[in-house]
N, C-alpha and C positions, 0 to 999 in steps of 0.2 A: 159333421164335424170332419175336415181334414186332417188327414194325419200323416205323418212320414215316419218310416224305421228310423230307429236312431240307436246306438251301441254304445258300450263303455270299454274301453279297451286301456289296460294298463301296460303302459309301453316300457321299455328298459329294464323287463323281468321275466324270470319264467316261472313265478307261482303267481296265484293270487294274491290280492292285497298288499303287493309289492310294487316299484317302479313307480310312474307318474302317469294317474287317469287322464286320458282324453275322451270327449265326447268325439262320436263320429256320426255324420250322415251320409252314407253311402250313394245317395241320390238326391241331390238336392237341386234338380230342374226345376225350374220353376220359382224359386224361393226367392225374397225380396231380401236385400241387407237389412231391411227394419225387421223382417222375421230371422233372418238368422240370427241377429243380434240378441233379440227374444229368447231365442234357444239356448243361447250360450250362456246366457242370464239366469236361463229357470235351470239348466244344467249344474250351474256354480261350480265347475271346473274350470281350471287354470284356461283351458281352451277347448276349443270344440271346432273340427273341421268339417267343411262342406264340399262336398267332390259333385262334379258333374262330369260325365263319360264323354270326352270330346275325343276319342279316337276316328282317324278317317276326317275329322271337321272341322280342326285347325293346327297348331303348331306344336301342340302336346297332347298325350294322351288323355289326361285328367288337368282340367281345370278346378285348384283348392282353394279354397278362401279359410283363415281361421280368425276366429275371435275368441277374445278374453270375456267374461263375463261384463266388462267396461267397453271394449273398443276393438276395432280389426289390428290384426298386427299383420306384417308382410309373410312372416315365415315363424314355425313352429315346429321344431324338431320333434318331439315326443309326440306330438299328433299327426305328425307325417309317419313315423314307424308305426303308431297305431292302426292307422288308415289304410296303408298297403298291407300290413297284417292283415287285416278283415277283408280287403278286397282280395286278399289270395286264399284265406279261406271260403270266403262266398262262392269262389270260384269264378271270379271276374276279372283275374289274371292269374293264368295257368302256366304248367310248365311249357319248355321248348318244344319246337315243332313234333319231335321224337318221344315225347313225353317222358324223357329222362330225367333225372334227378340232376340239378345245376342252378345256375343263376339265369332270372331274365331280367332286362333292363326295360323299364317304362318312363317317361318323362312326366314330369307335375311341372303345370304353369302357375307361379304363385306372382304375389306383388313383388317378390324377390327376384323374380325373374324364372327361366326355362330352367328345370332343373333335374337330373337324372338321380332314378332311383332304384336300386337294385335289390332284388327280391330272390333269397336262397331256399330252394325245395329241399327236404328231405327224403329219403328211401320211399316213404309211403306218399310224396306229394303234398304233405303240409308244408306251410312255410316254416324256416329255420331260424332266417334270420333277415332282416330289411337293414339296407345300408343306404343313406339318402347323401348326395353330393352338393355340398354349399359352394357359394360364389368362392373365390380366391380371395384369400384375408389380405384388409385393409388395415393399417393402423392408422386412427382418424383421431386420436388425440390423447394427451398425455397429463395428468392431472398435478398441478402445482404442490409443493412440499406443503402449503396451508391447508389445501384442498387436502390433503393426506389425513393429516392432524384433523380435520374435521370429518373425515370418515371414519377414522379410527372412533372419533367421539360419538356420532349417531349412530354406527352399528353396536355401539357398547362394548369396543373391543379393548384390550388390556392394550396398555399405553405400549407404542413403539413395536407393536407385533405387525403392524404395516408398514411403519417408517423406515423400522431397524432392520427389514430384510434387504440384507446387502446385494444378493445377484441379480435381482431385475428389480424396474419399477412398473409400479400398475400401469395400464394402457388401455385406451378404448380400441377394441379389435372389432373387425365388422366382418362376417362370411355368411352375411345377409340381413342382420340386424345388430347395432353398435351395441356393445355389450362390454363394462369395464371389467377389465380381468384383473386379480388382485390375491397378490401371494401374500401370504402371512407366516410369521415362524414356525407356528406348530399346531399339529391336531388339538392339543387342548385349547388354544388361543382361539383357535376356529368354532369350537363348540361351545366356546365358553359366552360368545356373541347373544347380544339380545338386542336384536336393532329397535330405534325409534323410527316405525313404519313410517310415520308422516312425514319426518323429514329425510328418509331414504327418497321417498318419491319425491319430494321435493329436489332433492340434489339431481336425483336422474331426470327430470321434465326440465332445470334448468342447462344440464350438459347436454340435454339431449339423446340420452342412452336410455336402453331398454330394461337394462338390469345391474346390479354390482355382484359379480360372481367370482365368489373368494375362494382360494385353493388352498393347501398343503402338500409340500411332497412326503407327509407324514400318513401311510395308510393304514386302515384295519386290518387287509389282506397282503400279507407279501407280494401276492400276482399283481395286485394293481399299480397304478401310477402314482395317482393323486387320489385327496380327498375334497370334496368341494360342497360348498352351499351357494345357494342363488338366491338372491333378494329382487324382486319385481315388483314392488307395490303401485307404482306409477301407471300401471297397466292392471291392478288388480289381484296381482298373485304375489301376496306376502313373501313366500318363499315356495320353493319347487322342490319336490324328492328327484325331479330329473330332468334335465335340460339340454336338451338336443342343440339347438342352436349355437349356445354358450358356450356348451364343451365342444364346438368346431372351433369357435374362435380360440378356446382355450387350449386347444392342442396346435393353433397354429402360434400362439403365443408362446407356448411352452419350446416350440423348435425355433422360432425367430432370436428368441432370448437363452437359447442354450441350456434349458433348464432340464432337459432329459437326453439321453444321450440319441443322436441323431442319426438313423440309418438309413440309405439311399437304397434301394428306390422307395422304402416305406418306411416312416416311424409309425409304430402301434403303440396307442397309448390306451389304459383302463381308467376310467372315471369313476371312482366311488361316490355316490352321493344319497341322501335321504334318509339316513339312518336315523339321525336325529327328528326325524317326524314318523320313525316308525314304517317305514315305506322302502326298504334299501333297494338301490339300483346299482347296475352296471351300464355304465354307455360306452362303447368302442370306438375309438377316433383313428382315422387312418390319414398320416400326413405323408401324401408323396411329395418328391423334391427331386430333383436332379443340377448339379454342380451349384448346390445350394440354394436353388431357388425352388419355392414352393409351385406345385404344379397341381395339385388337387387336395381337397380336404372331404373325406367322406366321416358321415357318424352314422352309428345304429348299434342293434342289438336286436332282442326278441321282446315279442310282447304275450297278454295272455287276455283274452275276451271277456268278460265277466259278467256285463248287461246286456240283455237284446230287448228291445220292446219296441214301442210306438211313441210318437207325443203327438197331442191334439196342437194343429197351429193355426186354426180360425174356419172359419166357412167357405 
Protein backbone atom coordinates (compact mmCIF):
# COMPACT_ATOMS: atom_id res chain seq x y z
CA UNK A 1 0.00 0.00 0.00
CA UNK A 2 1.46 3.36 -1.04
CA UNK A 3 1.63 6.01 1.68
CA UNK A 4 2.64 9.66 1.95
CA UNK A 5 3.81 11.64 4.96
CA UNK A 6 1.19 13.96 6.38
CA UNK A 7 1.13 16.41 9.29
CA UNK A 8 -1.36 18.51 11.19
CA UNK A 9 -0.12 21.99 12.02
CA UNK A 10 -2.05 24.45 14.19
CA UNK A 11 -1.52 27.90 12.64
CA UNK A 12 -1.79 31.35 14.22
CA UNK A 13 -0.98 30.08 17.70
CA UNK A 14 2.04 29.18 19.81
CA UNK A 15 0.29 26.54 21.93
CA UNK A 16 -1.15 23.14 21.04
CA UNK A 17 -4.90 22.94 20.47
CA UNK A 18 -5.07 26.64 19.61
CA UNK A 19 -5.25 28.41 16.28
CA UNK A 20 -6.56 26.79 13.11
CA UNK A 21 -5.44 23.26 12.21
CA UNK A 22 -4.30 22.52 8.65
CA UNK A 23 -3.27 19.29 7.03
CA UNK A 24 0.10 19.47 5.25
CA UNK A 25 1.60 16.99 2.79
CA UNK A 26 5.20 18.27 2.42
CA UNK A 27 5.91 16.13 -0.67
CA UNK A 28 2.88 15.70 -2.93
CA UNK A 29 4.91 14.76 -6.00
CA UNK A 30 2.89 12.49 -8.26
CA UNK A 31 -0.41 12.83 -6.42
CA UNK A 32 -3.45 13.31 -8.64
CA UNK A 33 -6.04 15.99 -8.01
CA UNK A 34 -8.53 13.23 -7.17
CA UNK A 35 -6.19 11.79 -4.53
CA UNK A 36 -5.56 15.22 -3.03
CA UNK A 37 -9.29 15.78 -2.68
CA UNK A 38 -9.75 12.37 -1.04
CA UNK A 39 -6.93 13.05 1.42
CA UNK A 40 -8.45 16.44 2.31
CA UNK A 41 -11.83 14.82 2.85
CA UNK A 42 -10.23 12.13 5.05
CA UNK A 43 -8.41 14.74 7.15
CA UNK A 44 -11.72 16.61 7.62
CA UNK A 45 -9.90 19.87 8.37
CA UNK A 46 -10.88 23.20 6.88
CA UNK A 47 -7.93 22.97 4.44
CA UNK A 48 -5.12 20.59 3.58
CA UNK A 49 -2.08 21.83 1.64
CA UNK A 50 -0.15 19.76 -0.90
CA UNK A 51 3.41 20.90 -1.63
CA UNK A 52 5.83 20.14 -4.46
CA UNK A 53 9.41 21.42 -4.23
CA UNK A 54 10.13 23.14 -7.56
CA UNK A 55 13.31 25.01 -6.67
CA UNK A 56 15.38 25.40 -9.81
CA UNK A 57 12.59 23.91 -11.94
CA UNK A 58 9.93 26.58 -12.24
CA UNK A 59 8.86 30.17 -11.59
CA UNK A 60 8.57 29.63 -7.82
CA UNK A 61 10.28 27.62 -5.07
CA UNK A 62 7.21 25.55 -4.20
CA UNK A 63 3.93 24.69 -5.91
CA UNK A 64 1.14 24.60 -3.32
CA UNK A 65 -2.47 23.48 -3.77
CA UNK A 66 -5.18 23.84 -1.14
CA UNK A 67 -8.23 21.63 -0.69
CA UNK A 68 -11.18 21.86 1.68
CA UNK A 69 -13.10 18.61 2.30
CA UNK A 70 -15.38 19.63 -0.59
CA UNK A 71 -13.31 21.53 -3.14
CA UNK A 72 -10.01 23.07 -4.16
CA UNK A 73 -9.53 26.77 -3.31
CA UNK A 74 -7.07 29.18 -4.88
CA UNK A 75 -5.36 30.21 -1.64
CA UNK A 76 -5.47 29.50 2.08
CA UNK A 77 -3.77 31.69 4.64
CA UNK A 78 -3.58 29.42 7.68
CA UNK A 79 -2.52 26.42 5.57
CA UNK A 80 0.25 28.58 4.05
CA UNK A 81 1.50 29.53 7.52
CA UNK A 82 1.33 25.90 8.65
CA UNK A 83 3.01 24.62 5.48
CA UNK A 84 6.04 26.86 5.59
CA UNK A 85 6.40 26.50 9.35
CA UNK A 86 6.58 22.73 8.81
CA UNK A 87 9.03 23.00 5.88
CA UNK A 88 11.31 25.09 8.10
CA UNK A 89 10.99 22.60 10.97
CA UNK A 90 11.85 19.72 8.63
CA UNK A 91 14.96 21.56 7.41
CA UNK A 92 13.57 21.91 3.88
CA UNK A 93 13.95 25.67 4.23
CA UNK A 94 16.99 26.92 6.13
CA UNK A 95 18.48 30.16 7.34
CA UNK A 96 20.57 32.49 5.25
CA UNK A 97 23.99 31.59 3.83
CA UNK A 98 25.79 32.65 7.00
CA UNK A 99 23.47 30.63 9.22
CA UNK A 100 22.51 33.80 11.08
CA UNK A 101 19.10 34.23 12.63
CA UNK A 102 16.96 36.35 10.39
CA UNK A 103 14.37 36.23 7.62
CA UNK A 104 14.42 34.09 4.49
CA UNK A 105 12.10 34.73 1.54
CA UNK A 106 10.77 31.99 -0.74
CA UNK A 107 7.93 32.04 -3.26
CA UNK A 108 4.90 29.79 -3.53
CA UNK A 109 3.02 29.26 -6.77
CA UNK A 110 -0.71 29.04 -6.03
CA UNK A 111 -3.84 29.36 -8.12
CA UNK A 112 -3.98 32.94 -6.79
CA UNK A 113 -0.54 33.65 -8.26
CA UNK A 114 3.14 33.63 -7.33
CA UNK A 115 3.36 34.93 -3.78
CA UNK A 116 6.28 35.62 -1.42
CA UNK A 117 6.51 33.91 1.97
CA UNK A 118 8.95 35.21 4.61
CA UNK A 119 10.25 32.82 7.28
CA UNK A 120 11.80 34.33 10.40
CA UNK A 121 14.17 32.17 12.42
CA UNK A 122 15.00 32.45 16.11
CA UNK A 123 18.42 32.34 17.69
CA UNK A 124 18.44 28.50 17.78
CA UNK A 125 17.50 28.11 14.13
CA UNK A 126 13.85 27.21 14.68
CA UNK A 127 11.12 29.12 12.85
CA UNK A 128 9.61 31.96 14.87
CA UNK A 129 7.13 33.58 12.47
CA UNK A 130 5.81 33.08 8.95
CA UNK A 131 4.50 36.04 6.95
CA UNK A 132 2.77 35.51 3.61
CA UNK A 133 2.34 38.28 1.05
CA UNK A 134 -1.11 38.40 -0.53
CA UNK A 135 -2.29 40.10 -3.69
CA UNK A 136 -2.99 43.81 -3.65
CA UNK A 137 -6.58 44.36 -2.49
CA UNK A 138 -9.47 44.77 -4.88
CA UNK A 139 -12.93 45.92 -3.80
CA UNK A 140 -15.07 43.74 -6.04
CA UNK A 141 -18.57 44.27 -4.67
CA UNK A 142 -20.83 45.95 -2.15
CA UNK A 143 -24.11 44.48 -0.87
CA UNK A 144 -27.34 46.42 -1.13
CA UNK A 145 -29.30 47.55 1.92
CA UNK A 146 -31.75 44.72 1.33
CA UNK A 147 -28.91 42.19 1.22
CA UNK A 148 -27.57 43.49 4.54
CA UNK A 149 -30.96 42.96 6.17
CA UNK A 150 -30.95 39.42 4.71
CA UNK A 151 -27.46 38.92 6.09
CA UNK A 152 -28.54 39.90 9.62
CA UNK A 153 -31.36 37.41 9.38
CA UNK A 154 -29.39 34.41 8.08
CA UNK A 155 -26.49 35.08 10.47
CA UNK A 156 -28.88 35.00 13.42
CA UNK A 157 -27.57 38.44 14.32
CA UNK A 158 -29.27 41.10 16.44
CA UNK A 159 -31.31 43.45 14.29
CA UNK A 160 -29.34 46.56 13.35
CA UNK A 161 -25.91 45.26 14.37
CA UNK A 162 -24.82 45.36 10.70
CA UNK A 163 -27.18 47.89 9.11
CA UNK A 164 -26.63 50.45 11.88
CA UNK A 165 -22.82 50.35 11.81
CA UNK A 166 -22.29 53.91 10.58
CA UNK A 167 -18.55 54.22 10.00
CA UNK A 168 -18.32 51.93 6.96
CA UNK A 169 -20.46 49.61 4.88
CA UNK A 170 -19.66 45.93 4.21
CA UNK A 171 -17.63 45.28 1.06
CA UNK A 172 -16.37 42.28 -0.88
CA UNK A 173 -12.59 42.57 -0.81
CA UNK A 174 -10.11 40.19 -2.43
CA UNK A 175 -6.41 39.74 -1.73
CA UNK A 176 -6.57 36.36 -3.44
CA UNK A 177 -10.09 35.23 -2.58
CA UNK A 178 -13.29 37.31 -2.53
CA UNK A 179 -14.48 37.70 1.07
CA UNK A 180 -17.39 39.81 2.30
CA UNK A 181 -16.03 41.94 5.14
CA UNK A 182 -18.79 42.84 7.60
CA UNK A 183 -18.25 45.22 10.54
CA UNK A 184 -20.74 44.90 13.40
CA UNK A 185 -21.58 47.25 16.22
CA UNK A 186 -20.29 45.23 19.20
CA UNK A 187 -18.47 42.10 20.33
CA UNK A 188 -21.62 41.03 22.14
CA UNK A 189 -23.56 41.12 18.86
CA UNK A 190 -20.78 39.26 17.04
CA UNK A 191 -20.58 36.47 19.60
CA UNK A 192 -24.36 36.10 19.74
CA UNK A 193 -24.59 35.14 16.04
CA UNK A 194 -26.00 31.68 15.34
CA UNK A 195 -25.92 31.38 11.54
CA UNK A 196 -28.21 29.33 9.36
CA UNK A 197 -25.31 27.67 7.55
CA UNK A 198 -27.36 26.42 4.60
CA UNK A 199 -28.67 29.93 3.99
CA UNK A 200 -25.19 31.46 4.40
CA UNK A 201 -23.79 28.92 1.92
CA UNK A 202 -26.50 29.86 -0.59
CA UNK A 203 -25.82 33.56 -0.01
CA UNK A 204 -22.09 33.01 -0.73
CA UNK A 205 -22.69 30.92 -3.86
CA UNK A 206 -25.17 33.42 -5.32
CA UNK A 207 -22.71 36.27 -4.83
CA UNK A 208 -19.53 34.41 -5.80
CA UNK A 209 -17.80 34.90 -2.45
CA UNK A 210 -15.82 32.49 -0.31
CA UNK A 211 -16.75 33.70 3.17
CA UNK A 212 -18.64 36.16 5.30
CA UNK A 213 -16.00 37.62 7.61
CA UNK A 214 -17.49 39.56 10.51
CA UNK A 215 -15.51 41.88 12.78
CA UNK A 216 -15.89 44.21 15.71
CA UNK A 217 -13.55 46.88 17.00
CA UNK A 218 -14.26 45.67 20.56
CA UNK A 219 -11.55 43.16 21.52
CA UNK A 220 -10.85 40.80 24.39
CA UNK A 221 -7.18 41.80 24.56
CA UNK A 222 -6.48 45.55 24.57
CA UNK A 223 -3.39 44.87 22.45
CA UNK A 224 -5.55 43.48 19.64
CA UNK A 225 -7.17 45.61 16.95
CA UNK A 226 -10.30 43.62 16.04
CA UNK A 227 -12.21 40.48 17.03
CA UNK A 228 -13.45 38.32 14.13
CA UNK A 229 -15.63 35.39 13.14
CA UNK A 230 -15.50 33.79 9.68
CA UNK A 231 -18.24 31.72 8.01
CA UNK A 232 -17.54 29.85 4.75
CA UNK A 233 -19.99 26.92 4.61
CA UNK A 234 -20.20 26.97 0.81
CA UNK A 235 -16.70 25.43 0.68
CA UNK A 236 -17.35 23.04 3.57
CA UNK A 237 -16.12 25.19 6.46
CA UNK A 238 -19.01 26.35 8.69
CA UNK A 239 -16.77 28.50 10.91
CA UNK A 240 -12.99 28.87 11.09
CA UNK A 241 -10.91 29.63 14.16
CA UNK A 242 -8.35 31.62 12.12
CA UNK A 243 -8.60 32.80 8.52
CA UNK A 244 -5.44 34.13 6.89
CA UNK A 245 -6.71 35.22 3.48
CA UNK A 246 -9.78 36.95 4.89
CA UNK A 247 -7.59 38.64 7.50
CA UNK A 248 -5.50 40.17 4.71
CA UNK A 249 -8.64 41.40 2.98
CA UNK A 250 -9.89 42.70 6.35
CA UNK A 251 -6.66 44.57 7.04
CA UNK A 252 -6.95 46.26 3.65
CA UNK A 253 -10.63 47.04 4.33
CA UNK A 254 -9.77 48.65 7.67
CA UNK A 255 -7.14 50.84 6.04
CA UNK A 256 -9.24 51.75 2.99
CA UNK A 257 -12.19 52.74 5.21
CA UNK A 258 -10.01 54.41 7.87
CA UNK A 259 -11.43 52.23 10.66
CA UNK A 260 -7.93 52.10 12.17
CA UNK A 261 -5.23 54.70 12.47
CA UNK A 262 -3.27 54.46 9.22
CA UNK A 263 0.49 54.69 9.65
CA UNK A 264 2.87 54.87 6.72
CA UNK A 265 4.89 53.00 5.69
CA UNK A 266 3.15 50.09 7.53
CA UNK A 267 -0.11 49.83 9.47
CA UNK A 268 0.05 46.85 11.84
CA UNK A 269 -3.18 45.09 12.83
CA UNK A 270 -3.74 42.21 15.25
CA UNK A 271 -6.84 40.07 14.68
CA UNK A 272 -8.40 37.90 17.40
CA UNK A 273 -10.41 34.94 16.22
CA UNK A 274 -11.54 31.48 17.31
CA UNK A 275 -12.38 32.14 20.95
CA UNK A 276 -15.99 31.04 20.49
CA UNK A 277 -14.65 27.73 19.10
CA UNK A 278 -12.28 27.27 22.08
CA UNK A 279 -9.30 27.67 19.70
CA UNK A 280 -8.02 31.23 20.30
CA UNK A 281 -5.91 32.62 17.48
CA UNK A 282 -3.81 35.71 16.82
CA UNK A 283 -3.28 36.83 13.25
CA UNK A 284 -0.80 39.58 12.43
CA UNK A 285 -1.57 41.77 9.41
CA UNK A 286 0.78 44.36 7.92
CA UNK A 287 -0.65 46.76 5.34
CA UNK A 288 2.03 48.86 3.66
CA UNK A 289 1.03 52.10 1.97
CA UNK A 290 2.58 55.12 0.33
CA UNK A 291 0.83 58.43 -0.33
CA UNK A 292 -2.47 56.82 0.61
CA UNK A 293 -2.09 53.86 -1.79
CA UNK A 294 -1.77 50.31 -0.45
CA UNK A 295 1.47 48.78 -1.75
CA UNK A 296 1.46 45.36 -0.02
CA UNK A 297 -0.51 43.16 2.36
CA UNK A 298 1.21 40.58 4.56
CA UNK A 299 -0.42 38.14 6.98
CA UNK A 300 1.22 35.77 9.42
CA UNK A 301 1.96 34.38 12.81
CA UNK A 302 3.41 31.33 14.48
CA UNK A 303 2.37 27.68 14.42
CA UNK A 304 2.68 24.35 16.26
CA UNK A 305 3.03 20.91 14.65
CA UNK A 306 0.75 18.56 16.60
CA UNK A 307 0.42 15.35 14.51
CA UNK A 308 3.02 13.51 12.40
CA UNK A 309 2.21 10.39 10.45
CA UNK A 310 1.46 8.79 7.09
CA UNK A 311 -1.73 8.19 5.13
CA UNK A 312 -2.47 5.32 2.76
CA UNK A 313 -3.43 6.47 -0.73
CA UNK A 314 -3.79 3.12 -2.55
CA UNK A 315 -1.62 0.67 -4.44
